[in-house]
N, C-alpha and C positions, 0 to 999 in steps of 0.2 A: 217193419217200421209201418205205421198206419199213414194214411194221407194226412191226417191232422197233425201227427207228429212230425212228419216231413216238413210241412209248411211252418210249423212253429220253430223248428230248427233253421229254416231259411230265414224266417223273419228275425230270430234272435241273432244269427250271424250277420245279416245285413245291418242290423242296429248297432252292433258293437264294432263292426269293421270300419263303417264310415267314421266313427269317433276315433278309432286308433289310426286309421290313414290320414285323417286331417291333422293329427298330432306330429306326423313326420313329413307329409308331402309338402307343407309349407316352407320347410327348411331350404329346399332347392329353389323355390320361387322368391325368396326374400330379396335377393340382389335385384331382380327385375322389378319388384314391386317398389323397392326404394329409388330407382330410376324413373319409374313411369308416374308415380302417385305424388301430387303436391301435398305439401304439409306446411302448417302454419304454427302448430302449437309444439310439435315434437320436432327434434332433429332427426335427420333420416336414419342414423344408426339407431337412435332411441326409439323411433316408431317401429322399425324392423323388429327390434327386441320385444316390444310390447304385443306386436301381432302374433309372435310366436308364444311368449310367455303369458300373455294375458288369457289366451285360451286354456292353457295348462293351469293357471291359476284358479279360475272359476270352476273347471272340470274337477280339480282335486278337492277344493274347498267344499263342494256341495254334494259330493259322492254319497257321504254317510247319510245326509239329509234325505237325498233322493231315494236311497235304498230303503230307509224306514218309512218313507211316504208310500213306496209301492207295496210294502208289506201291510201297511195301515189301511190305504185307500183302494188297493187293487193293482195288481201288477200290470194286467193288460191295459187298464185305463192310463196309468203313468207312462207305459211304454209308448202308447199312441201320442200321449202329449209331448213326449220327447222326441218322437219321429218328426211330428209336424213342426215342433219348434226348431229342430236341427235342419229341416228342409228350408224353412223361411229364412233363418239366419244364413244359410249357404248362399241363397240368392242375394242377400244384402251384402255379403263378403264379395260375391262375384260381380256385383254392380257398384261397388264402392267408389265414390268420385274423388275421395281424398284419404290421406292415411289416417286422420282422426276418425272418419266414419268406419273405416276398416278395423281399427282397433276396438271401438265400440261393438261392432258387430261380432268380432271374435270372442269378446267377453260373453256376449249373449249366446254364441254358439258353443262355447264351453259348458254354460249352464245348462244348455239343452242336452249335450252329450253326458253330462253327470247323471241324467235320468235314465239314458239308454244302457250304460255299461253294466250296473248291477241289476237293472231290470231284465236284461238278456239272460244273464246267468240264472237268476231267479225263475224266469219262465222255463228254463230247461230243467231245473231242479224239481219244479212242481209237476212237469210233463212226463219226465223219464224215471225209470228205476233200473237198478241192477246194472248189468253189462251194457245195456242199451243207453243208460245214462253216461257211462264211461266213454262210449263211442261218440255221443253227442258232445260231451266235453272235448273230446279229441278234434271234432270237427270245428268247434267254436274256437278251441285254442289255435288249431292251424290256421283258420280264417283270419282270426283277430291279430295274432302275432305275425302271421304271414304277411298281412296288408301293411303292418308296420314296418317291416323289413323291405318289402317291395315298394312302399310308397314313395321313397326318394327317387327311385327309377321311373315309376310312373308320372310323377311330378316333373321330373326332368324333361320327360319326352313331351309333356303338355307345354311346359315353359319354352323348350326349344323350338316347338313346331307349331303351336297355337297361341296360346297367351296364359299368363299366370292365373287369369280370371277362370279358365277351364278347369283348374284344379279344384276350385270350389263348386262350379255349376255342374260338374259331373255327379255330385251328390243327389241331385234331385231326381233323376229317374230311379236310383237305388231306394230313396226314401219312399217314393210312390208305390213301388213293388212291395215294400215291407209294410206299409199302411194297408195295402189291400190284402196281404197275406195275414196280417193281425186281426184285421175285421172278420174276415172270412173263416179263419181256422183256429185262431188262439182262444182258449178258453180263459175265462176270469178266474184268478185265484187270489187270496189274500190271507194274512194271519187270522186264523179262525178264532183265536184267543184275543185278538186286539180289542180293547174295550176302553172306556173313559177317554180322556183328551189326549190329543197329540202333543208330545213334549216339545213344544216349540223353544223353550228356555234352553233345553239341552241341544236342540239343533242349532241355535245362535251360538252357544259355547263351542261345539265342535267345529263349525264353520270358522270361528275365530281362531281355534287351535290349528286346523290344517291350513287355513288361508294365511294365518300370521307365520307359520313356519315357512310355507311356500314363498310367500311374497317377501319376507325377510331374507331368505336365501337368495332369491333371484335378484332383489334389488341390491342387496349388499354385494353380491358378486359383480353386478354390473357397474357399481360405483367404487369398486376395489375397496369396499368397506371404509370409505372416507366419509359417507353421509350417515348421521345418526338414525335416520329414519329406518334403514335396514336393521339396525341393532333393536330399535323399539318394536318393530313388527315382529321380529324373532322373539323378543322377550314376551311380547303379548301371547304369541303362539305357545311358548313353553308354559306360561301360567295357566292358560285355558286348558292345555293338555293335563297339567298336573290337577287342576280343579275338577276336570270332566268326571273321572271315575267317583269322586266323592259326591258330585252333585246326582249322578246315576244312582249311586246307592241310597240316597234320601229321597229319589223320586218315586212317586206311587205308580206312574207309567213311564218307565225310563226309555229314552230313545234307543239306547243300547243296553239290553240286559247284561248284567255283568256276569251272569252265570254262563254266558257263552265262553268266557275265558276259563272257566272250570274244565272245558275240554282241553286235553293236553294236545291233541292233534291241531285244534284250532289255533292255540297260542303258538305252537311250534312253527306250524305253516306260515302264520304272519311274520314270525321273526326270519325264518328263511327267505321269505318273499321280500322283506326289507334288504337282505343282504344280496340275493341273487338279483333282483330287479334293479337295485342300485347299480351293481356291476354291469348289467346289460345296458341300461340307459347310458351310462357314462362311456362304455366301451364304443357303442355305436355313434354317440356324438363326436368322441374325439377321433374316431376312425374316419368319419366323414370329413372332419376338418383336415386330418392328415393327408387323406387322398387328394383332396382338392387344393388345400392350402400349401402343402409341402411338395407333394409329388406331381401336381399339375393335372390331375384327372378332370375331365369335364363332368358337369353335374350328372348327366345321364349315365356316363360310364361308372361314376362313384356308385350310384344306385345299382347298376347292373352287376357290379362287382359283388354284391351281397346276395345275389339270386341263388347260388348254390345252397347257402344256408337256408334260405327261405323255402326252397323246394322240398328239402329234407323235412322240414317243419310241415309243410302242406301234406306230404306223401305219408308220413309216420305217425303224426299226432294221434289220428283216429285208433291206429293199432295200439299204441302204447296206452291211450285212455282206456281201451277195452282190457288190456292185460292188467292195468292197475286195479280196475274194477272187480277183476276175476281173482287176482292173487295178492292184492294190496299194494299200495303206492311206495312203501318205503324204499325198495331197491332202487327204482326208477328216480326217486327223488335224491337219492346219493349218488348214484353213478352219472345221471344227467349232468348236474353242476360241476362234477369233477371233469367231465369231458369238455365242458364249457370252458373251464379253467385252462385245459391243455390247449384249447384253440387260441385262447387269449396269449398264453405264453408264446405261441408260434407267431402271433402278430408282432411280439415284442422283439423279434429278430430280423424284421424287415428293414433293409437298409435306406438310407437317404438317396441312394442312387438308383433305386427302382424306378423303371421308366414310366412316364405318364401314358394313360390310356384316354384318347380324346375321339368321342364319336362325332362323325360329320355327316349331316344329312346328305343323302344321295351317295355317300361312299360306302358301299357294303364291306369293303375290306377293313374299314375302321371298326367294324364290329367284332373283329378278332382281337382278342387281348394280346399284350405283348408276352412273349415267351416267359419273362420273368414272373408274370402274374401266377403262372401255374406252379411256381416254386414259393413265392413270397406270401400269396394270399390264399389260393384255392385249398391247400391242405388244412390250414386253420380254419376257413369257412366249413369245410366238410366235418371236421371233428366238432366244431363249435355248434353247427346246425344239427348234427345228430345229438348231441347233448341237450341242446334246447328242446328238440322234438321229444326226447325221452323224459324231460322234466316238467313241461307245461301242463299237460292234460292230467297227469297224476297228481300234480300239486293242487289242480283244481278239484279233482276228486277227493283228495284228502280234506280240502277245506269244506266242500259242500256236504260231505258225509259226517263232518264232525259236529254239525248243528242240526236242530230240527228244521224240517221244510218250512215250517211257519215263519222262521227268521232267516230265510235264505236271501232276501233281498238285503237286509242290514248286514248280514255276514259277507256277502260278496262286496258290498260297498266298503266295508272296513279294510278287506284285503286289497281292494282296488286303489283306495286312498293311500294304503302303505306303499303300493307298488309305484305311486307317483311321488309320494314324498322322499322315498328311498333314493332315487336317482338325483333329486335336488339336493338333499343333504350330502349324499356321496359325492356329488359333482362340486359342491361348495368346498368340501374338504380337499379333493382331488386338485381343484382349480389352484387352491393355495399352494399345494405342494408342487404342481407343475409350473406355476408362475415363478415361484422362488427358485426352482431348479433351473429353469430356462434362463432367467435374467443373471443368476450367479454365474452360470455356464458361459452365458453369451459374453458377460463382462470380462470373464477370464480369457475368452478367445480374442477380445478386442482391447488391445492395450490402451490405457488412458480413459477408460469408461469405468463406471461403477453400476452395481444392480439397481440402484435408486436413481440413476440419471434419468430425468423427465423426457429429454430427447430420445434416449434409447428406448423408452417404454412407448413413447408415441409412434416412432417409426417402426418398431419391430414387435409387433403383438406375437405371442406364442401360436405356432401352427399356422401362420399366415405370412409366407415368405415373399418378399418382393421379386417380381419376375425380372431380375437383372443378374449380371455376372460380377457386380460389385462384391468384393472380399467379405464386406459386412453381411451381404444376402446369403453368401454361401455358408458363413458362420451360423447365421440364423436358421438355414435349412438343416445343418447338422444338429444343431441344438434342439430345434423343434422336434427332430426325429427321436432324440434322447428323451425329450418330454413326453412323447407318445408312447415310447417304450415303458416309461415309468407308469402312465395311466393304464396300459394293458397288464402290467405286473399287479398293479394294485386292484384292478378289476377281477384278475385270476385269484388274488387272495381272498376277496369277497366271495366268490363263487365256491371256493374250496372250503371257507367257513360255513357257507350255507349247506354244503354237503355234509359237513361234520354235526351241524345242527340237526339235520334231519336224520342222520344215522342214530343219534343218541335219544332223539325226542319222538319220532313218529312211530305210531303203533298200527301195524297191519290189521290186528284184530278188531280194534275200535272201528276202522274203515269198513271192514268186511262184516262185522255184526251190524253196522247201521244199514249197509245195502241190504243184507238178508232180512232185516227187520222191515224195512220199507217195501220191499218186493212182497213179502207175506202180507202186509197190509193191504197193498193194492190187489192181491189175489182174493182176499177176503171181500174187498168191495165188489169186485167183479163177480164173485160167486153170489153175492147178496143182491145183484141187480137182475 
């Protein structure tokens, strides 16, 4: 690996990692944010929700636009804009004087992050070929997914020892290093066939499509689908999604060339991404709730519990990325999700009596988990983490070898947008199933109550058990455990379905032929210089 390639990889990894970690690290900071920040427009719970979901909303809504812009105007240029924007908005978040200012800053931070994620993969695709590209994808996948998994632990440490503001301000030195590496070592690339006007109409329609679906699902779930705004936003997203391909077919310079979907690997990879990342997002969301809200784990301990899977991802992704580039991604894209499903099934057997793990500052003995952790969670984490490591980099390889390099930005953006809408859609469906199961079961355990009792729903939300020995709290704990088991089983089913989709749909020959062709083209360029 040359010095330029090494620093390009560092810049890409830093750019994507800060985006992914900021989508997870804020989870454990929300309680402290709610207690410390004054609010006038929002209620505390509503403001906390917007701090988390507002970032994801602008991030997912603008991904495809940002990917197309990077292909059209230059990937290095847009990547630098995203880095600077993310750094500035991180400072604004860290210095926010009230909840409303933090919500606005998070919206802007998500918009900056939308530029970085597809841009980072596009930089790697245009800078590496062959097995070196597979290894680069492995490093990128390990760092990006690893920071997502380790983010709650890092955030918990910051919140417990410093301040919730440190979770945002830590981005600044990382952004500065990434800016320096990009200015000094990253070469500018763009779609050499891009001509004519940029498709701003297509950009607006796709933003409405992704944004409408995301906001509708988020808002509808928050309001228990009792506010028509959630339905209207979701309907607008559905209409825009249906209209988008027809608009692209009629456009002279389409934002998303429809011939991308003529590639079987591209289409299949995006379908499996929707299923697998839907399961991934939902499982980690409900696992965090279960650990803290039901079993009584501290925030830092809940994050630390996921480290074994994260370590496997960090240690093995590069290896599996290189193997996928050499032998083809199909095997790894089938076995990986199947192992993830097995790990989720293991989580579905954790009992409500599994003891809490609470980390205490200054007490080193508290860093040793209870003995039951090594039976209840560790085996599932190891199997799940190994499957995730086997799947992530080969999936990226299959995606980025399925399209021409000139379209790498928009192709990456489409896949990343799907990976974010998937958890939201899956989360909305699973939320309905879990809520219905929880309240039906809780009402059956508590004579004289009904599933629709407003007092029952107010006092006993799913997966958030009151810290009392009241018989109703004990019933809520047991029923919340069953609700978590249901979420884990549904997540396992989604992963298994994704494995089957990859088994029947992914072609190793297509991926290997693309790698060989681009490697040969690179050799010809070198020979001619």
